[in-house]
C-alpha positions in Angstrom: 60.7 57.9 100.6 61.6 61.4 101.7 63.2 62.6 104.9 64.0 65.8 106.8 67.2 66.1 108.8 68.1 68.9 111.3 71.8 68.5 112.1 73.1 70.7 114.9 76.8 71.8 114.5 78.9 73.3 117.3 79.7 76.6 115.6 77.4 79.7 115.6 79.9 82.5 115.2 82.3 82.0 112.3 80.5 82.7 109.0 83.2 81.0 107.0 82.9 77.7 109.0 79.1 77.8 108.8 79.1 78.5 105.1 81.5 75.6 104.5 79.3 73.2 106.5 76.1 74.4 104.8 77.6 74.1 101.3 78.6 70.5 102.0 75.0 69.5 102.5 74.4 69.4 98.8 72.8 67.4 97.1 70.1 67.6 99.8 67.6 70.5 99.5 68.6 73.2 101.9 65.6 74.5 103.9 67.1 76.7 106.6 70.2 77.8 108.5 69.8 79.2 112.0 73.0 80.2 113.8 73.1 81.4 117.4 76.3 83.0 118.7 75.4 82.7 122.3 74.9 79.0 122.1 77.8 78.9 119.5 75.7 76.5 117.5 74.0 76.4 114.1 70.9 74.4 113.2 70.7 73.4 109.6 67.5 71.9 108.0 67.7 69.8 104.9 65.3 67.5 103.0 65.4 64.9 100.3 65.4 61.2 99.5 67.7 58.7 101.2 70.6 59.2 98.8 70.4 63.0 99.0 70.2 63.0 102.8 73.0 60.5 103.1 75.4 62.4 100.9 74.4 65.7 102.3 75.0 64.6 105.9 78.2 62.8 105.3 79.6 65.9 103.5 78.5 68.3 106.2 79.7 66.0 109.1 83.1 65.6 107.4 83.4 69.4 106.9 82.5 70.1 110.5 85.1 67.6 111.7 87.7 69.4 109.6 86.8 72.9 110.6 85.6 72.7 114.2 87.8 71.9 117.2 85.9 71.0 120.3 89.0 71.5 122.4 88.7 75.3 121.8 84.9 75.5 121.6 83.1 77.8 123.9 79.3 78.1 124.1 76.4 77.7 126.6 74.8 74.8 124.9 75.8 71.2 125.9 77.6 69.3 123.2 79.5 66.1 122.5 80.6 66.6 118.9 81.5 69.1 116.2 78.6 67.6 114.3 76.7 67.2 117.5 73.1 65.9 117.0 71.7 64.6 113.7 68.0 63.6 113.8 66.4 61.9 110.9 62.7 62.8 110.6 60.0 61.3 108.4 58.2 63.3 105.7 55.1 62.3 103.8 54.5 58.5 104.0 57.9 57.7 105.4 57.9 55.8 108.7 60.1 56.2 111.8 61.5 52.7 111.2 62.7 53.9 107.8 64.4 56.9 109.5 66.1 54.6 112.0 67.5 52.4 109.2 68.9 55.4 107.4 70.4 56.8 110.7 72.2 53.5 111.2 73.5 53.5 107.7 74.8 57.0 108.0 76.3 56.3 111.5 78.2 53.3 110.1 79.6 55.5 107.3 80.6 58.2 109.8 82.6 55.7 111.9 84.1 53.8 108.9 84.9 56.9 106.7 85.7 59.6 109.3 86.7 57.7 112.4 84.2 59.6 114.6 82.5 57.5 117.4 78.7 57.3 117.0 75.9 57.2 119.5 72.4 56.1 118.3 69.5 57.8 120.2 65.8 58.2 119.8 63.3 55.8 118.2 64.1 52.2 118.9 67.3 52.8 120.8 66.4 53.2 124.4 68.9 56.0 124.8 68.2 59.7 125.1 70.4 62.7 124.4 70.3 63.3 128.2 71.8 59.9 128.8 74.6 60.6 126.3 75.4 64.1 127.6 75.5 62.9 131.2 77.9 60.0 130.4 75.3 57.3 131.1 75.7 55.9 127.6 78.8 54.8 125.5 79.2 55.0 121.8 77.8 52.1 119.8 80.4 52.5 117.2 84.0 53.4 118.2 85.0 54.8 121.5 84.8 54.7 124.4 87.1 57.7 123.9 85.9 60.5 121.6 87.7 61.9 118.6 90.3 64.4 119.8 88.8 67.4 118.0 85.5 66.2 116.5 84.1 64.5 119.6 81.3 62.1 118.8 78.1 62.1 116.7 74.6 61.5 118.1 72.3 60.3 115.3 68.8 58.8 115.4 65.2 58.9 114.3 62.5 61.0 115.8 59.2 62.7 114.9 59.1 66.4 114.2 59.6 68.7 117.2 59.7 72.4 117.7 62.7 74.1 119.3 61.3 77.1 121.1 63.1 79.7 123.3 61.7 82.4 125.5 63.5 85.2 127.4 62.4 85.3 131.1 62.0 88.7 132.8 62.7 89.3 136.5 64.4 86.1 137.3 68.1 85.0 137.8 69.6 81.8 136.4 68.8 79.8 139.6 65.1 80.7 139.4 65.0 80.1 135.6 66.4 76.6 136.1 63.6 76.0 138.6 61.1 77.0 136.0 62.8 74.7 133.5 62.6 71.8 135.9 58.9 72.5 136.7 57.7 72.3 133.1 59.7 69.3 131.9 57.7 66.2 131.2 59.7 64.4 133.9 58.3 66.7 136.5 55.1 65.8 138.4 53.6 69.2 137.4 55.3 69.2 134.0 53.9 69.4 130.5 53.7 66.5 128.1 56.5 66.4 125.6 58.6 69.3 127.0 62.4 69.2 127.5 63.7 72.4 129.0 67.0 74.0 130.0 67.8 77.5 131.2 70.8 79.5 130.0 72.4 82.8 130.9 73.0 84.9 127.8 75.0 88.0 127.1 73.5 91.3 128.2 72.2 89.8 131.5 69.5 87.9 129.7 68.1 84.6 130.9 66.6 82.2 128.4 64.3 79.2 128.7 65.2 76.9 125.9 62.8 74.1 125.1 62.3 71.2 122.8 58.6 70.3 122.3 58.6 66.7 121.1 54.9 65.9 121.4 53.6 68.8 119.4 50.2 67.1 118.9 49.8 67.5 122.7 51.9 70.5 123.7 52.4 73.4 121.2 54.4 76.6 121.7 51.2 78.4 122.3 50.2 75.9 125.0 53.6 76.3 126.7 53.5 80.1 126.8 49.9 80.0 128.1 50.9 77.7 130.9 54.0 79.8 131.8 51.8 82.9 132.0 49.2 81.1 134.1 52.0 80.2 136.5 53.0 83.9 136.7 56.2 83.7 134.7 57.0 87.0 133.0 57.9 86.3 129.3 59.9 88.4 126.9 61.0 87.7 123.3 60.0 84.4 121.8 62.1 82.5 119.2 61.4 79.5 117.0 64.8 77.8 116.3 64.9 76.1 113.0 61.6 75.3 111.3 58.1 74.7 112.7 55.3 72.6 111.2 52.4 74.9 110.2 50.0 72.8 112.4 51.5 74.2 115.6 53.0 77.5 114.4 52.5 80.7 116.4 53.6 84.2 115.5 57.3 83.7 116.1 57.4 81.0 113.5 56.5 83.5 110.7 58.9 83.0 107.9 60.0 79.7 109.5 57.2 77.3 108.4 58.5 73.9 107.5 56.0 73.4 104.7 56.8 76.9 103.2 60.5 76.1 103.1 59.8 72.6 101.5 57.7 74.3 98.8 60.3 77.0 98.4 63.1 74.5 97.9 61.1 72.6 95.3 60.4 75.9 93.4 64.1 76.7 93.4 64.9 73.2 92.2 62.4 73.6 89.4 63.9 77.0 88.5 67.3 75.4 88.3 66.0 72.7 86.0 64.2 75.2 83.8 67.3 77.4 83.6 69.4 74.4 82.5 67.0 73.6 79.7 67.4 77.2 78.4 65.2 79.0 75.8 63.1 82.1 76.4 60.0 80.3 77.9 62.0 78.2 80.3 64.2 81.1 81.4 61.1 83.2 82.1 59.5 80.3 84.0 62.7 79.9 86.1 62.5 83.6 87.0 58.9 83.3 88.1 59.7 80.1 90.1 62.5 81.9 92.0 60.1 84.7 92.9 57.7 82.1 94.1 60.4 80.4 96.2 61.3 83.7 97.9 57.6 84.3 98.9 57.0 80.7 100.1 60.1 80.8 102.3 58.8 83.9 104.1 55.1 82.9 104.6 53.5 84.3 107.8 52.1 82.0 110.4 48.5 82.9 109.9 45.5 81.1 108.5 45.3 83.0 105.2 49.0 82.4 104.5 48.7 78.7 105.4 45.7 78.1 103.2 47.4 80.0 100.4 50.6 78.0 101.0 48.7 74.7 100.5 47.2 75.9 97.3 50.5 77.2 96.0 52.4 74.0 96.9 49.8 71.9 95.1 49.8 74.2 92.1 53.6 73.8 91.8 53.2 70.1 91.1 51.1 71.0 88.0 53.4 73.7 86.9 56.5 71.6 87.1 54.8 68.6 85.5 53.6 70.8 82.6 57.1 72.1 82.1 58.4 68.4 82.2 60.8 69.1 85.0 58.9 67.4 87.8 61.2 64.8 89.5 59.6 62.1 91.7 61.5 63.4 94.8 60.2 66.9 94.2 56.7 65.7 93.7 56.8 63.9 97.1 58.2 66.9 98.8 55.6 69.2 97.4 52.8 66.8 98.3 54.2 66.7 101.9 54.2 70.5 101.9 50.7 70.8 100.6 49.3 68.1 102.9 51.1 69.6 106.0 49.6 73.1 105.2 46.2 71.6 104.7 46.2 69.9 108.1 46.9 73.3 109.6 43.8 74.9 108.1 41.4 75.5 111.0 37.7 74.6 110.9 36.9 78.4 111.1 39.0 79.0 108.0 37.4 76.1 106.2 34.0 77.6 106.9 35.0 81.0 105.5 36.8 79.6 102.4 34.6 76.5 101.8 34.9 76.6 98.0 38.7 77.0 98.0 39.2 74.2 100.6 37.0 71.9 98.6 39.0 72.6 95.4 42.2 72.1 97.3 41.0 68.8 98.7 40.0 67.6 95.3 43.4 68.5 93.9 45.3 66.7 96.8 43.1 63.6 96.3 44.3 63.6 92.7 47.9 63.8 93.6 48.1 67.6 93.1 47.2 67.4 89.4 
């Protein structure tokens, strides 16, 4: 089984602290680091099997607890912990129940090894982050008091979501909060699967910050279209962390989840080839590193998405031929290729029928 995790840490300004936390996520595969100084928060994306995710998260949570002091923390984003929110997300054939079991195991280790109280939220828990942040819930492990400097950890299982921010023009914070309330799923005129907050940023900017957690029903494009229909004047748009190709819009260029998964696998293959040594393996390692750089920066358009699916599937064959294909890497590449394939539109299929048929045949055969 393979998983993604997107831990949120309460530090977005100190490069040294962020670098230390990120380095501690090994041996998980690092997909992305997205720091925001206004929110004073960094979102890290990692992937791997259960052992890699467990060791990576425990390392990063421990490092955050050592290097971040909530007593002196300042930032506009609500928070309860140095390592604040840690979702476990299914990849490939992994199920949400598998993610919940892994979240509980990691939570138990955080309490027993680090002494940080733990809240469980999300799938199967009956508790939301809003419940926790408002004080309507108590830690399941430890507490009720939080750790003096590290606070508490919120960990749980959820499906993939998109964190999407938009700058609002011509409104103050009061009006922006009204917009946020109006589009939340909980509002009578709200949008399905939308959580929204409004923040005042530096430079007199007002930001609408959203989590879109039913992306099969409400995509970033659907949200912006609805806001414009309601007469809201929109500025810069930002995808925070990574975005599944299926719902990616222009701001997700270079931030496609599947592209980063394939890039991480290409990098891992390059490391394995470099370790083997010899002229042919060193040359292949160099080519794989180049491929990793390109896959990580794929645009959010149909040509790039179809090409990404083909390249992820081809990597399975390349690494297998080089005898460096580990089962975890094969699963991650298959998830990347399959995710890209699901994002290929019917119009693109019609234009590139032969390529799509060849891709489907390759995926049906396990990428080989």
